[in-house]
Steps between C-alpha positions, in 0.01 A plus 500: 500500500797569266722272292224240473605172341358160407611379842370779723191637323260260677598588855478870419152476349385302803657756732317795342171306492538421870389854579145368447307485829268218389672182622321268259556720193864546592544123530326432166715756319818371664430146373376623160812705436723217620344243267471736202865600526610139549297404192677765292842392629438127459370532143743781406194680369567713194353844433322369189341218703390736774345738249321204337358416841385857557334514159328169575361631830386817324307292246345294780371822657366636173278198434343502849136613521196467724432155353855380431776497761820407318711550814294238684552274199876560514504427872299182432726354229810567714349303788506807724123523549468146635810546717369819662157343559658196664710720730229750592212252530651183654260212549488250785434135411150418372419857396447616143817613328517825307613564147543790256239770448579531130449810287126461429328561831259796487300692759170508312378143556133492600362334816294195402261282696573130567451287190539783253702455182818708471555427130295593196710292261271247325799307363645414841437168675251573783655447843342491846734630771419421865745609769530553874702746706625396844762611751796288607287346778241373252238760588298644207572866427198700390480834322832462322531713187619274217623657178493249211622532141578277201545514122243413235520178297760653264737583786433874506399717795223753447745792524691368198212583267477846345179681586444308823185646655493309828634204695461142381655183633538663839289574808489562873348229720442488877522187713183406687454400865651158425794652317362381164502685170400358163459624147492395138795565269675331210782248519832690488731462200874569457602831348806712425584802712519817286816455294467782249695740722844523662439210738406278205817601319703408808335157519587441136863594559507256792350220292195480727134453408237748628232249603316459828318178594120497533398673822247717681596789730368558852569782746370495859450799730359514853603699804720300737628268225808522283422615147509192274568515126491155347385293201393146420682318218365207299691175532684363194494830316780506237657802676454377858877462552617796289274789600647819352451682832591215742159504670413129526520327838406136558239590763320721247476238223147361473293252302182581310236242582133442430213630710345158559160449670575696821628824346253473210204494737634770732621750239260438213740366236523174308688208651770518231552875546868593558572564869783672688507486880759636741532578870690824556667557837578856613769596749443762769699824501651399833615160370649657190680775692660252740603264219637782283712636786633156590584414138675834450712459811599143414580578135715804580677323787611238247642780286689635799293817515391605846157661491208592720137505392322836487135510386543146371801585281873457564739789559869473600575428863733777609770425757 
């Protein structure tokens, strides 16, 4: 631990950290230190640049609040959020893919009964949303807690307004015995992520726009099933292929149609009322655990890293 140099500092930091008894934490820190040090060496990072980075991270922390998570936003615009979700919540074919949570989810959404309206925005285009929840075998899943949230017609979430006195544009629904849940909302519109803070300044430096395509968020929770955070994106949105947080996936892009005679009669709307339908497919905890372990082993084998799976997560395989 003396005479540390550019060439030997990494192995020494890893050696001292290896005193940790938690195998997973030790592995994470070993890889983190390795990549951080390699980054500094490869870029020949200057002291001024490193201090700029530290000041930037400090400013990101300062702007965080109960209703604004700038670190989630930073993770989103770097593509890290969608990467972590894809690794931790792998999906077998024909199941619903996940996407980013975003910085505007709250925990105060109110439970609503089927058919209730989640938005009080009179300027928004009324939208009927009718969805089902099934498992990967096509069986309806009842009693799923579904957290739903969207912006108003100006592209703002309720938490972005000063003096907010309660939730709007969000709710909690529960799937019925047939796995169905339905509600009334407004047609989503594109909007910019908050760009008045450090993350916005970074986007500007990178020559990137802050816009997200029109979408509605959904989060599914039920014992025995993998936690699903996802969203539905409107087809042909101007930002469909340049989402600022990399959240769009082809399987989540949908069309807005018209209710027509069948839905109009069943749900009490006009035949030309805007309609969004989607069949969500949840994956069991067991399926997810097996797929996650298999993907981890295959990916790390390709990198030449020998690992074993402990509690669903890789740790080094010791000789």
